[in-house]
C-alpha positions, -999 to +999 in steps of 0.1 A: -178+250+351-150+254+375-166+287+388-204+271+388-188+244+411-173+268+433-201+291+439-225+263+445-200+244+474-196+286+483-235+287+486-253+260+485-232+241+506-235+257+537-274+254+533-276+221+529-258+212+561-277+238+579-306+219+572-291+186+576-282+194+611-317+206+620-327+186+649-370+193+641-359+185+605-341+157+614-367+146+634-395+152+610-373+132+583-373+104+606-408+101+615-413+101+579-392+073+573-402+050+607-437+053+589-424+034+560-435+000+568-471+011+576-476+026+544-458-006+523-479-025+541-510-009+533-495-004+496-492-042+495-525-047+505-541-023+479-517-044+451-533-073+457-566-066+460-566-045+430-550-076+413-578-101+422-605-074+412-586-070+379-587-110+372-623-103+374-633-076+355-601-077+325-596-116+326-633-134+333-619-156+360-651-149+382-646-186+400-607-175+410-623-140+424-650-159+445-622-177+457-603-149+468-629-131+488-614-141+521-581-129+507-596-092+498-614-092+530-581-095+546-567-069+530-597-045+537-585-050+571-550-046+569-554-015+546-577+002+573-552-009+602-522+007+587-531+036+559-564+045+573-552+054+604-516+071+588-520+105+606-524+086+639-493+064+636-472+092+620-476+118+653-467+091+678-433+086+656-430+124+654-433+128+690-408+096+700-387+111+672-387+146+685-383+140+718-351+117+713-335+142+690-338+167+725-324+141+748-365+138+767-381+109+773-391+092+736-423+079+753-441+107+769-429+129+739-448+101+720-480+105+741-481+140+745-477+143+709-510+119+701-528+138+729-525+172+713-534+160+678-564+142+690-575+180+708-571+192+679-593+174+654-631+173+656-648+151+678-680+145+653-688+134+622-714+135+600-739+104+588-757+099+557-794+093+559-813+095+522-804+131+514-803+144+551-770+145+568-771+137+605-743+151+627-731+128+654-713+141+683-684+123+703-674+101+673-642+106+650-639+107+618-614+081+603-606+105+576-588+128+602-568+101+613-554+093+579-538+115+553-567+146+560-550+148+595-516+155+584-508+191+584-523+186+621-506+160+637-475+180+624-483+212+636-500+205+668-481+174+679-451+190+672-463+223+698-475+197+727-437+181+724-419+214+723-441+220+753-432+188+769-395+196+761-396+229+777-411+218+808-384+192+809-356+209+806-373+236+832-370+205+858-403+211+863-409+171+868-410+155+905-377+144+919-383+104+927-363+079+946-339+058+927-351+026+944-383+026+920-386+010+891-369+029+857-408+028+841-425+048+875-396+072+879-397+084+845-436+085+843-434+108+873-408+127+859-426+135+827-463+139+846-458+174+851-441+188+821-469+167+802-500+181+824-487+218+811-481+209+777-514+189+774-533+217+790-517+244+768-526+231+737-557+224+746-567+257+762-553+268+726-579+249+710-605+260+733-597+298+722-592+286+687-626+271+683-644+297+704-632+325+682-635+307+648-664+284+656-644+256+637-618+231+648-583+240+641-577+205+621-608+215+596-595+249+596-560+242+585-570+215+561-589+247+543-565+274+549-530+257+545-525+218+536-551+220+502-534+247+491-499+236+499-508+200+484-520+218+452-488+236+449-471+204+451-488+192+420-471+218+402-443+212+376-420+237+388-422+226+425-414+187+413-385+203+391-372+225+421-371+194+447-357+173+419-328+199+409-323+207+452-314+170+456-295+162+430-273+194+435-269+182+476-261+152+467-236+165+447-219+178+476-222+144+492-251+154+514-282+129+511-304+151+492-335+130+499-329+132+538-321+165+536-356+176+518-377+151+535-397+171+553-410+188+521-419+158+503-430+141+531-452+166+541-470+172+506-458+142+482-467+119+510-497+134+518-505+128+488-498+092+481-518+082+508-543+099+495-544+086+466-542+052+480-575+053+498-589+063+468-574+035+452-587+016+480-625+028+476-623+025+443-629+063+437-609+084+413-571+092+424-572+125+430-533+137+427-507+137+403-478+135+417-467+118+449-434+109+470-434+076+454-438+094+422-403+115+428-388+081+438-395+060+408-397+085+382-368+102+392-342+106+416-338+069+429-319+048+400-297+076+390-266+056+390-279+031+368-280+048+336-242+060+340-233+022+348-248+011+315-232+043+297-198+029+306-203-007+298-219+006+263-187+031+254-162+038+280-130+027+272-114+030+305-105+000+323-112+011+360-142+029+347-158-003+328-141-023+363-164-006+387-190-003+368-195-042+362-187-041+403-215-014+407-243-032+382-259-052+404-262-029+431-277-004+406-305-025+391-316-022+433-311+015+432-280+012+458-263+044+442-231+045+468-206+022+447-208+049+418-215+080+442-185+076+459-166+051+438-160+068+401-167+092+418-195+112+412-195+135+441-177+169+435-170+155+399-172+183+378-173+161+343-201+141+359-226+178+368-246+181+345-255+144+332-265+137+372-285+168+374-303+169+339-308+129+337-331+129+368-348+165+353-356+148+326-367+115+333-392+131+358-402+159+334-410+130+311-429+109+335-447+143+349-459+153+314-474+111+307-492+115+342-506+152+328-516+135+299-531+105+311-508+082+293-500+062+328-519+058+358-513+078+386-495+065+412-515+044+436-490+023+457-458+029+477-427+009+467-393+000+486-365+025+474-345-011+462-371-020+438-357-020+405-368+010+384-390-008+355-404-027+382-409-001+407-435+020+383-451-008+370-462-017+411-466+017+421-493+026+391-515-008+398-498-028+371-501-006+342-476-019+314-476+015+304-453+025+331-429-001+322-425+015+287-423+047+305-395+032+330-379+015+296-379+051+277-369+071+309-342+049+316-331+053+272-331+089+276-313+092+310-285+071+293-283+090+260-277+122+286-249+105+302-228+089+272-212+121+259-203+126+292-189+090+298-167+096+267-152+129+276-142+114+308-124+088+291-099+114+276-092+126+309-060+115+315-045+108+353-034+142+355-068+156+351-089+131+373-112+147+393-105+147+433-123+122+451-141+135+481-157+113+505-179+133+524-201+123+551-237+111+543-267+132+563 
């Protein structure tokens, strides 16, 4: 075990630190995190609407359903203004965060990213009239502004901001007298870099469309985005990301943040597609999403340890810490156990800390694949208790409650032997305590 820890510390830790320090990846992570209020708002709207519809269909509350029609209509408006336009909000945040990370005007970066994105998606749509499909020019399909346009937003939004940053760093902006209002000074200084960036992006889109006959966003959806989303639904991908997340956390690096670009670009896109399908009453397309990863995997990782300690440990210091950490652990706040026990760089707890989430994710993936529980259809906050979170995320599926309790039981059973082993370690064998910064 010591050799394994040394090997991981020598080869994995530098990689994790490098990933956590790349400004582009940090900006991409922050962009996904900053859109959380939008996805949560849309999820709440879908959950409220689903509950009202379920009351009518399953319980026969027809009068209640009719009375609540204004609420249903309000939820439709909220959904259409939030998740249905997710790529639009994301590209604004992506441009803002990337420009801020590179220490240039973030507002200009956000607008440049938005313009670059809008130039790269098709400005036509189709209208069905009977069996005929009529093309409408100068019209944006709202689907392109949702999860369908996510990869276009990441790629061309990032390209536009990168060109703008290069222009600013090359000092191509206009120099304005300082007595002007700050907003005007910033606007004039950003004008030329933004103009150059947008003309380059526009020229690239023109060349691409001339050569291929397609808009870049449509091509990217067919060639890259859909295959990547399909790859993200595979069991190997789910297990690999879960294992890496736990390994990063073991060395004190926030694994969820370090892998946020992967989780966000693939599984968040799938999650928003599920949310759109649920809002429209369609079949849920994707088996695994970013919320699946959280509610069935890594979010409540320390609650089973707390329960195992309270059940089996005879060490007074461990039991005292577990009692203090119980309330935070119920709401998925893991830091008291991660740094107080500690779990980080503690070889005694390396295996259960890695194996318990892997077992939980495997069980949840299998149950979802077999149709024993609904697929995730809503986003829930990370602080939602482990049993309630899956119930809400799976659109009020009682089977998700059972799966959550089973996952909790499995995780506790995995932790128990190692908790008993830790009891036998005396003060001389106590693992070193490391307090490493989070990234």
